[in-house]
C-alpha positions as CSV (number, residue, x, y, z in Angstrom):
1,M,-75.8,24.2,52.2
2,G,-76.1,20.8,50.5
3,T,-79.6,20.1,51.8
4,E,-80.8,23.5,50.6
5,A,-79.1,23.2,47.2
6,T,-80.7,19.7,46.8
7,W,-84.1,21.1,47.9
8,L,-83.9,23.9,45.3
9,L,-83.1,21.5,42.5
10,I,-85.9,19.2,43.5
11,D,-88.3,22.1,43.8
12,Y,-87.3,23.3,40.3
13,L,-87.6,19.9,38.7
14,F,-91.1,19.2,40.1
15,R,-92.5,22.7,39.6
16,Q,-91.0,23.6,36.2
17,T,-90.8,20.3,34.4
18,S,-93.1,17.3,33.8
19,L,-90.9,15.0,35.7
20,A,-93.0,12.5,37.8
21,R,-90.3,11.0,40.0
22,L,-86.7,11.1,41.1
23,T,-84.7,8.0,42.0
24,L,-81.3,7.7,43.5
25,S,-79.0,5.3,45.3
26,V,-76.8,6.0,48.2
27,F,-74.1,3.7,49.6
28,D,-74.9,2.3,53.0
29,F,-71.6,3.8,54.4
30,N,-73.1,7.3,53.9
31,P,-75.9,7.6,56.5
32,R,-75.6,11.4,56.6
33,A,-76.6,11.6,52.9
34,Q,-79.4,9.1,53.4
35,H,-80.7,11.3,56.3
36,V,-80.7,14.4,54.1
37,Y,-82.6,12.6,51.3
38,E,-85.2,11.3,53.8
39,K,-85.5,14.8,55.3
40,L,-86.3,16.0,51.7
41,G,-89.0,13.3,51.3
42,F,-87.2,10.4,49.6
43,Q,-88.4,7.0,50.7
44,V,-86.4,3.8,50.7
45,I,-87.7,1.3,48.1
46,G,-85.0,-1.3,48.2
47,V,-81.4,-2.3,48.6
48,E,-78.9,-3.6,46.0
49,Q,-76.7,-6.1,47.8
50,D,-73.0,-6.0,47.1
51,D,-73.3,-3.1,44.7
52,L,-69.7,-1.9,45.2
53,K,-66.5,-3.5,46.4
54,V,-64.1,-1.3,48.4
55,E,-60.9,-2.8,49.8
56,R,-62.3,-6.3,49.9
57,R,-65.5,-5.1,51.6
58,R,-68.8,-5.4,49.7
59,V,-71.1,-2.3,50.0
60,N,-74.8,-2.1,49.6
61,S,-76.7,0.6,47.8
62,I,-79.9,1.9,49.3
63,L,-82.5,2.8,46.6
64,M,-84.7,5.8,47.2
65,V,-87.5,7.5,45.3
66,L,-89.4,10.8,45.6
67,T,-92.5,11.4,43.5
68,R,-93.9,14.7,42.4
69,E,-97.2,13.8,44.0
70,Y,-95.6,13.2,47.4
71,Y,-93.4,16.2,47.2
72,L,-96.1,18.7,46.3
73,K,-98.3,17.4,49.2
74,K,-95.6,18.3,51.8
């Protein structure tokens, strides 16, 4: 359900607005979310090192982007 809901939102934003790109970050301890975003067309553009500290552990954020142009070509 989450993948489909996210796809519907992305589809609406790129077809009904003038938005050119979507960006997001996902913590590296959440590979399932990263997989969903990649399946929807998001591409990794970078990593923010030590973006979050959880119980003395530093966590990286994976930066991702999806452009209107790329999405509409799919």
